N, C-alpha and C positions, 0 to 999 in steps of 0.2 A: 472440645473444652469447656469446663464449666465457668460461670458467670462471675465465679471469684477468680478465677485464673485470669480473664479477660480485661478484669480491672486492674490485673499488674502486670497487663501485656502493652507493648507499644504499638499503635494503630500502622504504623509505617514499616518495621521492621519485622513484627509479628512474634517477638523475644521480650522477652520479661525486661523491664527498664533499666537502665543504667542511667547513671546520672538524669532523672527523670525531672523535667520543666514543665511547669502548668503555665499556659499562657492565659491572659486576662479573658478570654471566652470560656476556660474552665476544661481545656482539653489538654493532655498530659502528653509527652513525647518525650523519647533519649534524647540528649543534649546533641549527639552528634550527629543523630536523626535531623531532627528540624534543621540544624547547621547546612546538612547535606542539603535538603529539600531548598532552603534561603540560598544557597550556591555562597556560604561563608567559611572562612575559615577557624580554626579554634581561639582564635583571638577577635573575634566577632567583624571582620574586615568585610563589609557588606558588597555584594554584585550584583544581588538580584531582589526582588522584591519580597516582602514578608506578609507572610499569610498565614493562617489555621489551615493545614490539608484537610482536618475534619469538615468545619464550615464554611472555610472560606473567604472569613472575613479576613481585612486587610488590617494588619496592625502598623504601629508606629515606629519609625526605623530606630527611635532612639530606646525603643523598649529594651529592659535592663532583664538578661535571663537570670531567673534564680534556682537554684535545686529546689526540688520538691522535698523538704526535708521528712515529713508525715509518710511519703509515698514511698521514698527510698528506705525508709525503716522497715516498712511493712516487704518491699522487695527481699531486703537483706534477711529477714525473718524467714519467709518462704524458702530462701533459697539453702538457708541451713538443714533444712527437711532432707533426708535420703529420697522422698517421694519425687522433687522438684529434680534432684541430680540425676535420679533414674531417666525420668520425663528427656529432662534435656540431652542426656546419650542419646536415648532412643530417638527422639526426632533428628538427631543430627545423621542419626546412621540411614534414616530413610530419606531424607529429602537432600536435592542439589544445594549446595551453598552459595552465597553470592565468592565471586573471586576478589571484589573490591573491598570488602571489608576486612578491617584490620582488627579492632578490639576483639570481636567474637564473628562466629559462623552464623552469617544471619542467612534464611532461607530465600534462595533464589525462586524469583517468579519470572523473569523474562530471560530469552537469549538473545544477544547480538549475533548477528550473522556474518556481520565486517569484520567486528573484533575477537569474535569466537569467545565471547565472555558470558558467564550468568552472571545475573543482576537482581538483587533484592530491591523491595518496593523502592526505597530513598534512593539508591545507585539509578534507578533506572528514571526515577525524574531529574535527576542531577543528570543523566546521558542524554536525554530528551531536549534539557534547557541550554547544553554547551552547544557554541556555533558550530564546533568543526564536526561534531558528532551529529548532528539534526538530521544529515541525508542516511544515517544507520537504519537498517533495516532491522527490529525488535520482535521476537517471536514469543508467543508463549511458551511458558516453559513444561514440558513434560518429563517424566523420568528417562525415555528415552528422545532426546532433541530430534531423532531421524524418522520417529513413529508418525510425524503429520500425517494428515489424510489429506487427498485429493478432495476439493470441494465435488468436482463434477463427476469423479469416476470411485469417489471413495476408497481411493488406493492409496499405499504409503507415497509419499516423495521422497524419493530416493535419487532425483536426478535434478538437474539445474539448467535452464533456460539462458544461454548468454546473451540472446537478442532481447528476450524482453525481462532479463534479470529477474527471475522468480522461480522459485522450487517446483517440478512438475514431475507428476508421476509417470509410469512408462507406457500408458495408455493414451495421455495426452500428445506421447514421442509419436506413436504409432498411427493414433486417430484423429488425434486434437487437433487445437490452433496452432502447435508448436512444430506439427510434423514435420517440416523442412528447415526447423532451426538448429543451430549449433549449441547441442549439447553435451555436458559434461557430468559428471558423478558429481554429489551436494558435497560430500567429503572432501573433494576437490576445491571446489567452489571457493568451501568457507575457510580453507586453507589460501588460497589465493587471494581474498579479503583482508585475510590477517598479515598477510606478506606484503600487501599494496600498503596497509595499513602502518604497519611498523617500517616500512621500507628495509625490511632483509633481504 
């Protein structure tokens, strides 16, 4: 991505800005992204501390968020270009998108084994900050969520050890520390987590 494009991209969702907000420190974010990070709703009802996700500076709770009109105009101008439309279509066909984003399809960076959900950067932070979701296991996302390699054997982790609550490879089960443990398929474990979470 060119530097010109990065100036029009939110560092949280890694997409072109929607309703960009400029914080006093000079960093810009999509309005919806910064509200997710701060655990606030659209009306600004605060449930978390306000800080800049880029420089970590804390901000006053009474800070009024205003749309950065200059940046918004630049984004609108670029969005009218055929190049930007083609690039957006290409990106959405290559990357896994966030299951929680409503306004647009943000690129997912993590996957929750408990919820079986793909999450963007903003929703990953939100997931980690929610009291009832803190115990969930978040893993880095790849194109194939089942292609994670075992650190010890460098084999794909397609199994799940119920005793240790961990993804394992077949060599861990035969030769490793999980030899006599209760093992199930990783897909079955993900389904069990989802059923337990939703109560279905």
